[in-house]
C-alpha positions as CSV (number, residue, x, y, z in Angstrom):
1,M,-8.9,27.4,-9.8
2,D,-7.0,24.0,-11.4
3,T,-4.4,22.1,-8.6
4,K,-1.2,24.2,-9.9
5,A,-3.1,27.4,-9.9
6,R,-3.8,26.2,-5.9
7,L,-0.3,25.5,-4.9
8,A,1.8,28.5,-7.3
9,L,-0.9,30.5,-5.0
10,S,-0.4,28.8,-1.3
11,L,3.4,28.9,-2.1
12,F,3.4,32.5,-2.6
13,A,0.9,32.9,0.5
14,L,3.5,30.9,2.1
15,C,6.7,32.9,1.3
16,A,5.0,36.3,2.0
17,L,4.2,34.8,5.2
18,T,7.5,33.5,6.3
19,A,9.2,36.6,4.9
20,C,7.4,38.9,7.5
21,G,10.5,39.9,10.2
22,D,13.1,37.3,8.8
23,N,16.4,38.1,6.9
24,P,17.4,35.5,4.4
25,D,19.8,33.7,6.9
26,E,17.2,33.1,9.6
27,L,15.0,32.1,7.2
28,F,17.7,29.4,6.1
29,Q,18.2,28.4,9.4
30,K,14.3,27.8,9.9
31,A,14.2,25.4,7.2
32,Q,17.0,23.6,8.4
33,Q,15.0,22.8,11.1
34,S,12.4,21.7,8.8
35,F,14.0,19.7,6.7
36,A,15.6,18.0,9.5
37,V,12.1,16.4,10.6
38,Q,11.0,15.8,7.4
39,D,8.6,18.6,6.9
40,F,9.8,18.9,3.1
41,Q,6.8,21.5,2.2
42,G,7.9,24.4,5.0
43,A,11.7,23.4,3.8
44,R,10.8,24.5,0.3
45,G,8.2,27.4,1.3
46,T,10.6,28.9,3.8
47,L,13.7,28.6,1.2
48,I,11.4,29.8,-1.6
49,A,11.2,33.3,0.8
50,A,15.0,33.3,1.4
51,L,16.1,33.1,-1.8
52,A,14.0,35.7,-3.1
53,E,16.8,37.4,-1.1
54,K,19.7,35.7,-2.0
55,P,19.1,34.1,-5.4
56,A,22.4,32.7,-5.8
57,D,23.6,31.1,-2.7
58,P,24.3,27.7,-2.8
59,A,23.4,26.2,0.0
60,M,19.8,27.4,0.3
61,L,19.5,25.6,-3.6
62,T,20.9,22.8,-2.6
63,L,18.6,22.2,0.4
64,L,15.7,23.4,-1.9
65,V,16.5,20.4,-4.1
66,R,16.8,18.3,-1.3
67,S,13.3,19.8,-0.4
68,Q,11.6,19.4,-3.5
69,I,13.3,15.4,-4.0
70,G,11.6,15.1,-0.4
71,L,8.0,16.3,-1.7
72,G,8.6,14.2,-5.1
73,D,8.2,17.7,-7.4
74,V,10.4,16.4,-10.0
75,E,9.9,19.2,-12.4
76,G,11.1,22.0,-9.4
77,A,13.4,19.6,-8.5
78,E,15.0,19.9,-12.0
79,R,14.6,23.6,-12.5
80,S,16.4,24.2,-9.1
81,L,19.5,21.9,-10.3
82,D,19.3,23.8,-13.4
83,R,20.3,27.1,-11.3
84,L,22.8,25.1,-8.7
85,A,24.8,23.9,-11.5
86,Q,26.1,27.4,-12.2
87,K,26.9,28.3,-8.6
88,D,30.3,26.6,-6.9
89,V,29.0,23.1,-5.8
90,P,30.9,19.6,-5.5
91,R,30.6,17.6,-8.0
92,A,30.1,14.7,-5.9
93,T,27.0,16.3,-4.4
94,M,25.4,17.1,-7.7
95,Q,26.4,13.8,-8.7
96,R,24.4,12.6,-5.9
97,L,21.2,14.9,-6.8
98,K,20.9,14.0,-10.0
99,A,20.5,10.4,-8.8
100,H,18.1,11.2,-6.8
101,V,15.8,13.0,-9.8
102,S,16.7,10.1,-11.7
103,L,15.2,7.8,-9.2
104,L,12.1,10.2,-9.2
105,K,12.1,9.9,-13.3
106,G,11.7,5.7,-13.2
107,D,15.5,5.5,-14.2
108,P,17.4,3.8,-11.5
109,Q,19.9,2.2,-13.6
110,G,20.8,5.9,-14.6
111,A,20.8,6.8,-10.9
112,I,23.6,3.8,-10.2
113,G,25.5,4.9,-13.0
114,L,26.0,8.5,-11.8
115,L,27.0,7.7,-8.5
116,G,30.6,6.0,-8.8
117,N,32.3,4.5,-6.2
118,D,30.9,7.4,-3.4
119,C,30.0,5.3,-0.7
120,T,28.4,7.9,1.4
121,T,25.0,7.2,3.6
122,E,23.3,9.1,0.7
123,A,24.6,7.1,-2.3
124,W,24.5,3.4,0.1
125,L,20.3,4.9,0.2
126,I,20.1,5.9,-3.8
127,R,21.5,2.4,-4.8
128,A,19.6,0.6,-1.9
129,E,15.9,2.1,-3.9
130,A,17.0,1.9,-7.1
131,N,17.7,-1.4,-6.6
132,V,14.0,-2.0,-4.8
133,S,12.9,-0.6,-8.1
134,L,14.5,-3.0,-10.2
135,G,13.4,-5.9,-8.2
136,D,16.6,-6.8,-6.9
137,D,15.8,-7.2,-3.2
138,A,19.4,-8.7,-2.6
139,S,21.1,-6.0,-3.6
140,A,18.9,-3.1,-2.1
141,R,18.6,-4.8,1.2
142,E,23.0,-5.1,1.3
143,A,23.1,-1.6,0.2
144,F,20.9,-0.2,3.0
145,E,23.2,-2.4,5.4
146,R,26.5,-1.1,3.8
147,G,24.9,2.6,4.5
148,M,23.7,1.8,8.3
149,E,27.1,0.7,8.7
150,T,28.7,4.0,7.0
151,G,26.8,6.3,9.7
152,N,23.5,7.8,10.9
153,D,21.0,8.9,8.1
154,M,17.4,9.3,8.6
155,A,16.3,9.3,5.0
156,L,18.5,6.0,4.7
157,A,16.9,4.5,8.4
158,A,13.0,5.5,7.0
159,S,13.7,4.0,3.8
160,Y,15.1,0.8,5.1
161,A,12.3,0.8,7.8
162,R,9.9,0.9,5.4
163,F,11.4,-1.9,2.9
164,A,11.7,-3.9,6.3
165,L,7.6,-3.7,6.5
166,R,7.1,-4.1,3.1
167,H,9.1,-7.5,3.5
168,D,7.2,-8.4,7.1
169,N,10.2,-8.1,8.8
170,V,9.0,-6.3,11.7
171,V,11.7,-7.4,14.0
172,L,14.6,-5.3,11.5
173,A,11.9,-2.7,11.3
174,R,11.5,-2.3,15.0
175,K,15.7,-2.3,15.2
176,I,16.0,0.6,12.7
177,V,13.1,2.5,14.3
178,Q,14.8,2.0,17.4
179,R,18.2,3.6,15.6
180,M,15.9,6.2,14.3
181,K,15.2,7.6,17.8
182,A,18.4,8.1,18.4
183,I,19.3,10.5,15.6
184,S,15.7,12.4,16.0
185,S,13.0,11.0,18.5
186,D,10.3,14.0,17.3
187,A,11.2,13.6,13.5
188,F,8.0,12.9,11.3
189,E,9.3,9.5,9.6
190,T,10.5,8.1,13.6
191,L,7.3,8.9,15.1
192,A,5.1,7.5,11.7
193,L,7.0,4.8,11.4
194,G,7.1,3.9,14.8
195,A,3.5,4.0,14.7
196,A,3.4,1.3,11.1
197,V,5.8,-1.1,13.2
198,T,3.5,-1.0,16.2
199,A,0.2,-1.4,13.6
200,A,2.1,-4.0,12.1
201,Q,2.4,-6.4,15.9
202,G,-1.2,-6.2,16.0
203,R,-0.9,-3.6,19.4
204,T,-3.8,-1.4,18.0
205,D,-5.0,0.5,20.5
206,E,-1.3,1.6,21.4
207,A,-1.0,2.0,17.6
208,I,-3.9,4.7,17.1
209,S,-2.1,6.4,20.0
210,A,0.8,6.6,18.3
211,Y,-0.8,8.4,15.2
212,R,-2.5,10.9,17.1
213,L,1.0,11.8,18.5
214,V,2.0,12.2,14.8
215,I,-0.6,14.5,14.0
216,E,-0.1,16.3,17.2
217,K,3.6,16.9,16.3
218,H,3.4,17.0,12.6
219,S,-0.1,18.3,11.9
220,Q,0.6,19.2,8.1
221,R,1.7,16.0,6.9
222,V,-1.3,14.0,5.2
223,E,0.1,10.6,6.1
224,P,-0.7,9.8,9.6
225,Y,-4.7,11.3,9.5
226,L,-5.3,8.4,6.9
227,S,-3.3,5.9,8.8
228,L,-4.9,6.2,11.5
229,A,-8.6,6.8,9.5
230,Y,-7.5,3.1,8.3
231,L,-7.5,1.6,12.0
232,L,-10.1,3.5,13.3
233,D,-12.2,1.8,10.3
234,A,-10.9,-1.4,11.0
235,Q,-12.5,-1.1,14.7
236,G,-15.8,0.1,13.3
237,K,-15.1,3.8,14.4
238,L,-16.9,5.4,10.9
239,D,-17.5,8.6,12.2
240,E,-14.0,9.6,13.7
241,A,-12.3,8.1,10.3
242,S,-14.6,10.0,8.4
243,K,-13.3,13.4,10.0
244,L,-9.9,12.5,10.1
245,V,-10.3,11.9,6.6
246,T,-12.1,15.1,6.0
247,D,-9.3,16.7,7.9
248,A,-7.1,15.1,5.5
249,E,-8.8,16.7,1.9
250,K,-8.4,19.8,3.5
251,L,-4.8,20.0,4.4
252,D,-4.5,18.4,0.2
253,P,-7.2,18.9,-1.7
254,G,-7.3,16.2,-4.7
255,N,-5.7,13.7,-2.3
256,A,-6.7,10.4,-4.1
257,E,-6.0,7.8,-1.4
258,A,-8.1,10.5,0.9
259,E,-10.8,10.5,-1.7
260,E,-11.1,6.5,-1.8
261,L,-11.4,6.1,2.0
262,K,-13.4,8.8,1.9
263,Y,-16.0,6.4,-0.5
264,L,-15.1,3.3,1.5
265,L,-16.2,5.0,4.9
266,L,-20.1,6.5,3.1
267,A,-20.0,2.5,1.4
268,E,-19.9,1.3,5.2
269,K,-22.5,3.8,6.3
270,G,-24.5,2.8,3.5
271,E,-25.0,5.9,2.6
272,W,-25.6,4.8,-1.4
273,E,-27.5,7.6,-2.6
274,K,-24.6,10.4,-1.5
275,I,-22.4,8.1,-3.9
276,R,-24.2,7.9,-6.3
277,I,-24.8,11.5,-7.1
278,D,-21.2,12.4,-6.5
279,L,-20.0,10.4,-8.8
280,Q,-22.2,9.9,-11.5
281,S,-20.9,12.9,-13.7
282,R,-17.6,10.8,-13.5
283,E,-18.9,7.4,-14.6
284,S,-17.7,7.6,-18.3
285,S,-14.2,8.1,-16.3
286,L,-13.7,6.2,-13.5
287,D,-11.6,2.8,-13.4
288,P,-14.1,0.0,-12.6
289,T,-11.2,-1.6,-10.8
290,S,-10.2,1.5,-8.6
291,G,-11.9,2.4,-5.2
292,L,-14.0,5.1,-6.5
293,G,-15.2,2.5,-9.6
294,L,-16.3,-0.5,-7.2
295,R,-17.9,2.0,-4.9
296,Y,-19.8,3.6,-7.3
297,A,-21.1,0.3,-8.8
298,E,-22.1,-0.9,-5.9
299,A,-24.3,2.3,-4.4
300,L,-26.0,1.2,-8.2
301,L,-26.7,-2.2,-7.1
302,R,-27.8,-1.2,-3.6
303,L,-30.1,1.3,-5.2
304,G,-31.9,-0.8,-8.3
305,F,-29.9,-0.3,-11.1
306,A,-28.8,-4.1,-11.2
307,Q,-28.0,-3.9,-14.9
308,Q,-25.5,-1.1,-15.2
309,A,-23.8,-2.4,-11.5
310,R,-23.7,-5.8,-13.4
311,M,-22.1,-4.3,-16.6
312,M,-19.5,-2.3,-14.4
313,F,-18.8,-5.6,-12.1
314,K,-18.2,-7.6,-15.4
315,R,-15.4,-5.2,-16.2
316,A,-14.2,-5.2,-12.8
317,A,-13.9,-9.0,-12.8
318,L,-12.1,-9.5,-15.8
319,L,-9.7,-7.1,-14.8
320,L,-9.3,-8.5,-11.5
321,P,-10.0,-12.0,-11.7
322,G,-8.3,-12.8,-8.5
323,N,-10.1,-10.4,-6.3
324,P,-13.3,-12.0,-4.2
325,Y,-14.8,-8.6,-3.5
326,T,-15.4,-8.1,-7.2
327,Q,-16.7,-11.7,-7.8
328,M,-19.0,-11.5,-4.9
329,M,-20.5,-7.9,-6.2
330,L,-20.7,-9.6,-9.8
331,G,-22.4,-12.5,-8.6
332,E,-25.2,-10.5,-6.1
333,A,-25.6,-8.5,-9.6
334,Q,-26.3,-11.1,-11.8
335,L,-29.3,-12.2,-9.2
336,A,-30.7,-9.1,-9.0
337,S,-30.9,-8.6,-13.3
338,G,-32.6,-12.0,-13.5
339,D,-30.0,-14.2,-13.8
340,P,-29.2,-16.6,-11.2
341,D,-27.6,-19.5,-13.4
342,G,-24.9,-16.7,-13.3
343,A,-25.0,-15.9,-10.4
344,W,-24.8,-19.1,-9.4
345,Q,-21.5,-19.9,-11.4
346,T,-20.0,-16.7,-10.0
347,L,-20.6,-17.4,-7.0
348,K,-20.0,-21.0,-6.0
349,P,-16.3,-21.1,-5.8
350,L,-16.5,-18.3,-3.4
351,A,-19.2,-20.3,-1.4
352,A,-16.8,-23.5,-1.5
353,S,-14.4,-22.1,0.8
354,T,-14.4,-22.7,4.8
355,L,-13.4,-19.1,5.1
356,A,-16.5,-18.2,3.2
357,R,-18.2,-15.1,5.1
358,P,-22.4,-15.2,6.1
359,E,-22.3,-12.5,3.2
360,V,-21.3,-14.7,0.4
361,L,-23.0,-17.4,2.3
362,E,-26.5,-15.9,1.9
363,S,-25.7,-14.6,-1.8
364,A,-24.4,-17.8,-2.4
365,E,-27.8,-19.5,-1.2
366,K,-30.1,-17.4,-2.8
367,A,-28.4,-18.0,-6.3
368,A,-28.6,-22.0,-5.7
369,R,-32.1,-21.6,-4.5
370,V,-33.3,-19.8,-7.4
371,S,-30.9,-21.5,-9.9
372,G,-32.1,-25.0,-8.7
373,A,-28.7,-25.9,-7.7
374,P,-28.9,-29.5,-5.2
375,E,-25.8,-27.2,-2.9
376,A,-29.1,-24.8,-2.1
377,D,-29.3,-27.1,1.3
378,T,-25.9,-27.6,1.9
379,L,-25.2,-23.8,2.3
380,R,-28.7,-23.1,4.3
381,A,-27.3,-25.9,6.4
382,R,-23.5,-23.8,6.9
383,L,-25.4,-20.1,7.5
384,D,-27.0,-22.2,10.9
385,P,-26.0,-19.8,13.8
386,A,-24.4,-22.5,15.9
387,K,-22.4,-23.8,13.2
388,L,-21.4,-20.3,11.5
389,K,-20.2,-19.1,14.9
390,N,-18.2,-21.6,15.6
391,V,-16.6,-21.3,12.1
392,M,-16.0,-17.5,12.2
393,T,-14.8,-18.1,15.8
394,Y,-11.6,-20.1,13.8
395,V,-11.9,-17.8,10.9
396,E,-11.7,-14.3,13.4
397,R,-8.5,-16.1,15.0
398,G,-6.4,-17.3,12.3
399,D,-6.9,-13.8,10.8
400,A,-5.9,-12.0,13.9
401,A,-2.5,-14.7,13.6
402,I,-2.3,-13.8,10.5
403,M,-1.8,-9.9,11.3
404,R,0.3,-10.2,14.3
405,Q,2.5,-12.7,12.5
406,D,1.7,-15.7,15.0
407,W,2.7,-18.0,12.4
408,R,2.4,-21.0,14.9
409,A,-0.9,-19.5,16.1
410,A,-2.1,-19.3,12.5
411,I,-0.7,-23.2,11.5
412,D,-2.7,-24.6,14.6
413,V,-6.1,-22.2,13.7
414,Y,-6.0,-23.4,9.8
415,G,-4.7,-26.8,10.4
416,K,-7.7,-27.4,12.2
417,L,-9.8,-25.8,9.3
418,L,-8.0,-27.9,6.9
419,Q,-9.6,-31.1,8.2
420,R,-12.9,-30.2,6.8
421,G,-11.8,-30.7,3.5
422,E,-9.4,-29.7,0.9
423,D,-9.7,-26.0,0.4
424,P,-7.2,-23.5,-1.5
425,E,-7.5,-20.5,0.8
426,V,-7.0,-22.6,4.0
427,L,-4.0,-24.0,2.1
428,K,-2.8,-20.5,0.9
429,R,-2.9,-19.0,4.6
430,L,-0.8,-22.6,5.6
431,A,1.6,-22.3,2.9
432,L,2.2,-18.4,3.9
433,A,2.3,-19.0,7.4
434,S,4.6,-21.8,7.3
435,S,7.2,-19.5,5.2
436,G,6.6,-16.9,7.6
437,L,8.2,-20.2,10.1
438,G,10.9,-20.4,7.7
439,R,9.9,-24.1,6.6
440,P,10.3,-23.6,2.8
441,Q,9.6,-26.8,1.8
442,E,6.4,-27.3,3.7
443,A,5.4,-24.1,2.4
444,I,5.6,-25.2,-1.1
445,R,3.6,-28.4,-0.4
446,Y,0.7,-26.3,0.5
447,A,1.1,-23.9,-2.0
448,D,1.4,-26.6,-4.6
449,R,-1.8,-28.1,-2.9
450,A,-3.9,-25.1,-3.4
451,L,-2.5,-24.7,-7.1
452,A,-3.9,-28.3,-7.6
453,C,-7.4,-27.0,-6.9
454,A,-7.6,-24.1,-9.3
455,P,-4.6,-24.6,-12.0
456,D,-5.6,-21.4,-13.6
457,N,-6.2,-19.4,-10.7
458,S,-3.9,-16.0,-10.5
459,D,-3.6,-16.1,-6.8
460,Y,-2.7,-19.4,-6.6
461,L,0.3,-19.4,-9.3
462,Y,1.5,-16.7,-7.5
463,L,1.6,-18.1,-4.1
464,A,3.6,-21.2,-5.4
465,G,5.8,-18.5,-7.5
466,S,6.6,-16.6,-4.3
467,I,7.1,-19.0,-1.8
468,R,9.7,-20.3,-4.1
469,L,11.1,-17.0,-5.1
470,K,11.1,-16.4,-1.6
471,A,13.1,-19.2,-0.6
472,N,15.3,-18.9,-3.7
473,Q,14.3,-22.5,-4.4
474,D,13.3,-23.9,-7.8
475,L,14.1,-20.1,-9.0
476,S,13.1,-21.7,-12.7
477,K,9.6,-22.7,-11.8
478,A,9.5,-20.0,-9.8
479,L,9.6,-17.7,-13.0
480,Q,7.3,-20.2,-15.2
481,L,4.3,-19.4,-12.0
482,L,4.4,-16.2,-11.6
483,S,5.0,-15.3,-15.6
484,A,1.7,-17.8,-15.5
485,A,0.0,-15.3,-12.9
486,A,1.1,-12.2,-14.5
487,S,-0.7,-13.3,-17.6
488,G,-3.6,-14.2,-15.7
489,D,-3.5,-10.8,-14.0
490,P,-1.8,-8.4,-15.7
491,R,-2.9,-5.4,-13.9
492,N,-1.6,-6.7,-10.6
493,P,1.5,-4.5,-8.9
494,V,2.5,-7.4,-6.6
495,I,2.8,-10.1,-9.1
496,A,4.3,-7.9,-11.8
497,Q,6.8,-7.0,-9.0
498,D,8.0,-10.3,-7.9
499,L,7.9,-11.8,-11.8
500,K,10.9,-8.3,-12.1
501,K,12.6,-10.2,-9.1
502,A,12.2,-13.7,-10.4
503,E,13.5,-12.5,-13.7
504,A,16.5,-11.1,-11.9
505,A,17.1,-14.2,-10.1
506,A,17.1,-16.9,-12.9
507,G,18.8,-14.9,-15.5
């Protein structure tokens, strides 16, 4: 049975179940309650049951459209809008609903055009999200602020909080979540975003407890299961994380994120044969840069299929030039398939960094040793347990500081590591920390030094461009750098998004 058939069947079952003993008005009231706490799927099912009895009710149809929009169901929303157009519904309401659908269909300019002079909170939300799609963050933030000034709206506040988190503005996100609590403390978005803010602050144990509460109160939503699984995975609690992923897949069979996380956890457990058996029938259709593609390639490598793994990692490395994992795995595959010289050339740049992890150093040392490179002894010395522990202590402190956005601590750690030599990865982190502290000139200098170490590296090109863009300085140079980064890594969505912003700012 395909996905659409399963969805139709589950909706039919839900409608049948919900209709028992409830009249249409009672069902509508239940749907309103579900919608109020962002249970859009529950609202949609209940409304379908209610509309079976009162098919011409404009209020029910309007809420059905909003529920379908909340679920991202473009086709369903358009069909319901066609039905709603025959009813007596205010024109402004229809225009806002059409604007929402235009956004879902990828037409942000069309969405803005449909709003006219509408100044409701909903209209400001649509403008804000449209400007986010257009890469105009300044206009998006202005629209969010105007909407927040206009009144209390859960959807607007939730979207603004997510916007703040994407821009690493945890203070603003926390402030918005406090406002959301006043609107509806038990709403899904309030609880989920509260947990996300806690996680962004580096308070992992509290975030885990917060996500458990979200699941307790909103057990039919997939998102908190996956968010909690990621946190447990980071703590090494693989079995607990795997159970959550299984629960998520039961709620939403075919969920792509859940499937990728499932195979990531299997890889961390070393269950390579299961990964190979599960995915081998899909080998020809796997995207080599996807989580599934990378896990499958690593499984082949670990199981002794080195040549096959090498071909897959070669494709992935070409498509993801700035990804250190693909480079490391390509080097290991080259070494395993009898090409130590190629392996050394692949692994040498990774091992050169002060921040190189033990597994990178070990693979690089093997490749250097077999290929006869003189750096082999230096790498062996770096693997000395006492020396390695000292460096890794600094690296872990730096990672933790970056995670909790303690920029001063990050500058202290990476400043010490920089004394070991000019290292683009250390300079990159110093640039990010300086930018976080509001020191744009210092951030630009660090970013330019990182780029000078590897002038063609897309990651450092992006860093130098994005730092300028964020500081609103030297925008023509920012555009030039980001264009070069996008040329080198055309599939990178983060680079593409900032390039769009730079084009808007410069033009």
